[in-house]
VOGU-3710 file (C-alpha; in Angstrom, 3 decimals, decimal comma):
1> mclgipaqlv> -11,289/-4,198/6,589  -11,989/-2,407/3,006  -10,941/-4,083/-0,220  -9,604/-1,754/-3,206  -9,954/-3,107/-6,729  -7,360/-1,885/-8,908  -8,211/0,184/-12,019  -6,881/2,435/-14,540  -7,403/6,215/-15,115  -8,497/6,273/-18,768
11> eivdpkakta> -9,776/10,045/-18,511  -9,701/13,152/-16,390  -13,594/14,250/-16,224  -13,417/17,264/-14,143  -9,884/18,480/-12,585  -11,323/20,746/-10,448  -13,948/18,140/-8,650  -10,968/15,782/-8,872  -13,103/13,319/-10,927  -11,636/10,652/-13,095
21> kaeiggvrri> -13,076/7,958/-15,602  -11,188/4,516/-14,341  -11,509/1,218/-15,745  -12,648/-1,974/-13,462  -12,520/-5,385/-15,303  -13,588/-3,539/-18,363  -16,317/-1,294/-16,936  -15,693/2,352/-16,827  -16,704/4,411/-13,784  -16,467/7,753/-12,623
31> vscallegea> -14,320/7,961/-9,256  -13,051/10,740/-7,151  -9,455/11,357/-6,845  -9,769/14,077/-4,351  -8,046/11,366/-1,793  -4,571/11,291/-3,931  -1,753/13,213/-3,380  -1,527/15,466/-6,064  -2,924/15,720/-9,422  -4,152/12,209/-11,213
41> qvgewvlvhv> -3,350/11,118/-14,420  -4,775/9,376/-17,277  -2,879/6,158/-17,052  -2,086/5,839/-13,528  -3,020/2,861/-12,064  -5,030/3,501/-8,394  -6,973/1,608/-5,967  -10,721/2,112/-5,825  -13,366/1,556/-2,859  -16,674/2,733/-2,829
51> gfaldridee> -15,863/5,460/-5,829  -12,608/6,481/-4,393  -9,497/6,047/-5,542  -7,434/5,562/-2,293  -3,719/5,347/-3,699  -1,596/5,083/-6,551  -0,091/1,497/-7,165  2,427/0,742/-9,809  1,477/-1,658/-13,187  2,957/-4,774/-11,596
61> qaaetlqlfs> 1,212/-4,490/-8,626  -2,221/-3,811/-10,190  -1,235/-7,048/-12,578  -0,677/-9,133/-9,278  -3,372/-8,088/-7,228  -6,224/-8,555/-10,629  -4,426/-12,265/-10,988  -5,037/-12,746/-7,291  -8,442/-11,843/-7,940  -8,905/-14,106/-11,096
71> dmgeayerel> -7,833/-16,954/-9,266  -10,426/-16,492/-6,338  -12,767/-17,569/-9,492  -16,426/-17,816/-8,988  -16,106/-14,666/-6,179  -14,307/-12,479/-8,419  -16,788/-12,933/-11,413  -19,658/-12,241/-9,288  -17,758/-8,762/-8,080  -17,621/-8,051/-11,501
81> aeirksaega> -20,724/-8,637/-12,399  -21,972/-6,357/-9,736  -19,693/-3,846/-11,163  -21,060/-4,123/-14,480  -24,424/-4,042/-13,464  -24,160/-1,093/-11,171  -21,883/0,733/-13,887  -25,433/0,019/-16,334  -27,333/1,492/-13,476  -25,403/4,923/-13,504
91> a> -25,493/5,244/-17,266
//
């Protein structure tokens, strides 16, 4: 089983390569949108797993999922710390 984390697309980086910048927990990462049907759009919410946007979700679904993660407390905070750490290494 995989876990997709809600992220909002904030910039289309390369439309031809289907890459976009997504914000996850305050961290911006480049993700592949190649698995999404159609063109990715700034402002869309997607589920991201290992650098791939797997599916589109609406803002309400994203908020509910992020709240559930937040309710997990320390485990979620550790995951966010890992995301931040990996983003710093990629910069």
